[in-house]
C-alpha positions in Angstrom: 57.8 8.3 -53.1 54.8 6.2 -54.0 56.0 3.5 -51.5 55.5 6.0 -48.6 52.1 7.2 -49.7 49.9 4.5 -48.4 51.5 4.1 -44.9 51.1 7.9 -44.5 47.4 7.7 -45.5 46.9 4.8 -43.1 48.5 6.7 -40.2 46.4 9.8 -41.1 43.1 7.8 -41.0 44.1 6.2 -37.7 44.7 9.6 -36.1 41.4 11.0 -37.4 39.6 7.9 -36.2 41.2 8.2 -32.7 40.3 11.9 -32.5 36.7 11.2 -33.7 36.2 8.5 -31.0 37.7 10.6 -28.2 35.4 13.6 -29.1 32.2 11.6 -28.9 29.9 12.8 -26.1 29.4 10.3 -23.4 25.7 10.0 -22.8 24.3 9.1 -19.3 21.3 6.9 -19.2 18.3 8.5 -17.6 16.8 6.2 -15.0 13.3 7.1 -13.8 12.3 5.4 -10.5 8.6 4.5 -10.1 6.9 6.4 -7.2 6.2 3.1 -5.4 9.9 2.2 -5.3 11.3 5.6 -4.1 12.7 6.2 -0.6 11.9 9.3 1.3 14.8 11.3 0.0 13.8 10.5 -3.6 10.2 11.4 -3.0 11.3 14.8 -1.6 13.7 15.3 -4.5 16.9 15.3 -2.5 20.2 14.4 -4.1 23.2 12.7 -2.4 23.5 10.9 0.9 21.6 13.4 3.0 21.9 13.0 6.7 20.0 15.9 8.2 18.0 18.9 6.8 17.5 21.9 9.0 14.9 24.3 7.6 14.3 27.7 9.1 11.0 29.4 8.3 10.8 33.3 8.3 7.8 35.5 7.6 8.5 38.9 6.0 7.4 42.0 7.9 6.8 44.9 5.5 6.5 47.1 8.5 10.0 46.3 9.8 11.4 45.5 6.4 13.0 42.3 7.7 12.4 38.6 8.0 11.0 37.4 11.4 12.0 33.9 12.5 9.0 31.5 12.9 10.3 28.0 13.5 12.9 25.4 12.7 12.2 21.9 11.2 15.0 19.3 11.5 14.7 16.1 9.5 17.0 13.1 10.1 17.5 10.4 7.4 19.1 7.0 7.5 22.0 6.1 5.2 19.6 4.4 2.8 17.4 7.5 2.5 14.6 6.9 4.9 13.2 9.5 7.4 13.9 8.5 11.0 13.0 11.6 13.1 11.5 15.1 12.7 11.9 17.8 15.3 10.2 21.2 15.3 11.6 24.0 17.3 9.5 27.1 18.0 10.4 30.8 18.0 12.1 30.5 21.4 14.2 27.5 20.2 12.2 25.2 22.4 11.1 21.8 21.1 7.5 22.1 20.0 7.1 18.5 18.6 9.1 15.4 17.8 8.2 12.6 15.5 9.9 9.2 15.5 9.5 6.7 12.7 9.8 2.9 13.2 10.4 0.4 10.4 10.0 -3.3 9.7 13.1 -5.3 8.8 12.3 -4.8 5.1 12.5 -1.0 5.4 8.7 -0.7 5.3 7.3 1.9 7.7 5.7 0.2 10.7 4.4 3.3 12.6 5.3 6.7 13.7 4.8 8.6 17.0 4.5 12.3 17.2 4.8 13.9 20.7 3.4 17.5 21.1 5.4 19.2 23.9 2.8 22.0 24.2 -0.2 20.0 25.2 1.4 16.6 25.9 -0.7 14.8 23.2 0.6 11.9 21.3 -0.3 11.0 17.7 0.3 7.5 16.4 0.0 6.4 12.7 0.2 2.7 12.1 0.5 0.9 8.7 -0.7 -2.6 7.8 0.6 -4.6 4.9 -0.9 -7.5 2.9 0.8 -10.9 2.1 2.6 -9.3 -0.8 4.2 -6.7 1.5 2.1 -3.9 0.0 0.3 -1.2 2.1 -3.3 -2.2 2.8 -4.5 -0.2 5.8 -3.5 2.8 8.0 -4.8 3.9 11.4 -4.3 7.4 12.8 -4.9 7.9 16.6 -4.7 11.0 18.7 -4.0 9.7 22.2 -6.5 6.8 22.4 -9.0 8.2 19.9 -9.2 7.0 16.3 -9.1 10.1 14.0 -9.5 8.1 10.8 -8.5 4.9 9.0 -7.5 4.4 5.4 -7.9 1.3 3.2 -5.5 0.9 0.2 -5.6 -1.0 -3.1 -2.3 -1.3 -4.9 -0.9 -2.4 -8.2 1.7 -5.1 -9.0 4.7 -3.1 -7.6 2.9 -1.6 -4.6 1.8 1.7 -6.1 -1.4 2.9 -4.4 -4.3 2.9 -7.0 -7.1 3.6 -4.5 -7.2 5.0 -1.0 -10.5 5.2 1.0 -10.4 7.4 4.1 -13.0 6.6 6.8 -13.9 9.3 9.2 -16.5 9.2 12.0 -19.5 9.9 9.8 -18.4 9.6 6.2 -15.7 8.4 3.8 -13.7 10.0 1.0 -12.0 8.1 -1.9 -9.1 8.9 -4.1 -8.2 6.9 -7.2 -4.7 7.2 -8.6 -3.4 6.5 -12.1 0.2 6.1 -13.3 2.1 6.7 -16.5 4.4 4.1 -18.2 7.3 5.2 -15.9 5.3 4.5 -12.7 4.8 8.2 -11.9 1.4 9.5 -10.8 -0.3 11.2 -13.7 -3.9 11.6 -12.4 -5.7 11.6 -9.1 -9.5 11.5 -8.9 -11.2 12.6 -5.7 -14.7 11.4 -4.8 -17.2 12.7 -2.2 -19.1 10.5 0.4 -21.7 9.7 -2.3 -18.9 8.4 -4.5 -19.3 11.2 -7.0 -16.1 12.7 -8.4 -15.9 16.4 -7.4 -12.2 17.1 -8.3 -9.3 15.6 -10.3 -5.6 16.4 -10.6 -3.3 15.9 -13.6 0.5 15.8 -13.4 3.1 16.1 -16.2 6.8 15.4 -16.1 10.0 16.3 -18.1 12.3 13.6 -19.6 14.0 13.2 -16.3 10.9 12.3 -14.3 10.7 15.7 -12.6 7.2 17.2 -12.2 6.7 20.3 -14.3 2.9 20.8 -14.4 0.2 20.0 -11.9 -3.4 21.1 -12.6 -6.5 20.7 -10.4 -10.0 20.7 -12.0 -13.6 20.6 -10.9 -15.6 17.7 -12.1 -16.9 19.8 -15.0 -13.3 20.4 -16.2 -13.0 23.9 -14.8 -9.3 24.7 -13.9 -9.1 25.8 -10.3 -5.4 25.4 -9.4 -2.2 25.3 -11.4 1.4 24.7 -10.4 4.3 25.1 -12.8 7.8 24.1 -11.8 11.0 25.2 -13.7 14.4 23.6 -13.6 17.8 24.6 -15.1 19.6 22.4 -17.7 21.6 20.9 -14.8 18.4 19.9 -12.9 18.5 22.7 -10.3 15.1 23.8 -9.0 14.6 27.4 -10.1 11.0 28.4 -9.7 7.5 27.2 -8.7 4.4 29.2 -9.7 1.2 28.3 -7.9 -2.2 29.8 -9.0 -5.4 29.5 -7.1 -8.1 30.4 -9.7 -11.0 30.2 -7.2 -9.5 32.8 -4.9 -7.6 34.8 -7.5 -4.3 34.2 -5.7 -0.8 33.5 -7.1 2.4 32.7 -5.3 5.9 32.5 -6.8 8.7 30.6 -5.1 12.2 31.5 -6.2 15.3 29.3 -5.6 18.6 31.1 -6.2 21.0 29.2 -3.9 22.0 25.5 -4.2 24.8 23.3 -2.8 27.2 21.0 -4.7 24.7 18.2 -4.6 22.1 20.4 -6.4 19.8 20.7 -3.5 18.3 24.1 -2.9 19.3 26.2 0.1 17.0 29.2 0.0 13.4 29.7 -1.1 11.8 33.2 -1.4 8.0 33.3 -1.7 6.3 36.3 -3.4 2.7 37.3 -3.9 2.7 39.9 -6.7 5.6 42.2 -5.8 5.3 41.5 -2.1 7.7 39.1 -0.3 5.8 37.1 2.2 8.2 34.5 3.6 11.6 32.7 3.3 12.8 29.2 3.9 16.6 28.6 4.5 18.0 25.1 4.6 21.3 23.7 6.0 21.9 20.2 4.7 24.5 17.7 6.2 25.6 14.6 4.3 27.0 11.2 5.3 
């Protein structure tokens, strides 16, 4: 009887060890991509290989108790996540505008053209890069007139740390700061006399998703606040925006999502009043 004791104990320990190993929870490493390295889909917080996004905008008529169609926005993406075209259709389903984006061989944006079908005007935005391949200048033209130009300063991975916008008679400057994950954590805005008049702070959860955005006057008075809520699975649930200067609050509710975790319907509320709705249809590669 004693001879069988130890083999039995050994077998028992092996079974327990096997069960213990199989019950261990597999953890997935959280990878946070710096803002400077994100493609367009990642910047817009889309999941999966998105091909097209059709967004219908409706405004709610309290008089008629229904949603009235406003316009349709169709975005087209390449297989590697970069925006290639944007088409806007008006209430009559006619094309109101179309934007086409052009890229350099290294996937950096070269320029985009926006044709307005209502007045025939063409807007062109051109980007210039330095010898490191980082954005250095931008020129926006309406037909043949320069609307403004922007000069950029960047960090070691191409993240913009300063942008100076030059208009006809003055310039405005933004300085951008990043956290250790390469996500924007603060933006300082300066007037033409280079005095800071406003700053914005951003906070993120452990997955790198923005949860709090606050805007302050130069004297630290809170003037705007945006709170974003997600589910445990990463679904966007709610966005609350407060404008303290104008005593206005808007709640955006997201109740429908697809299998890729992208939202399909957004309802906007002011107080108890529904003001508009956005409905998305997403196609994948």
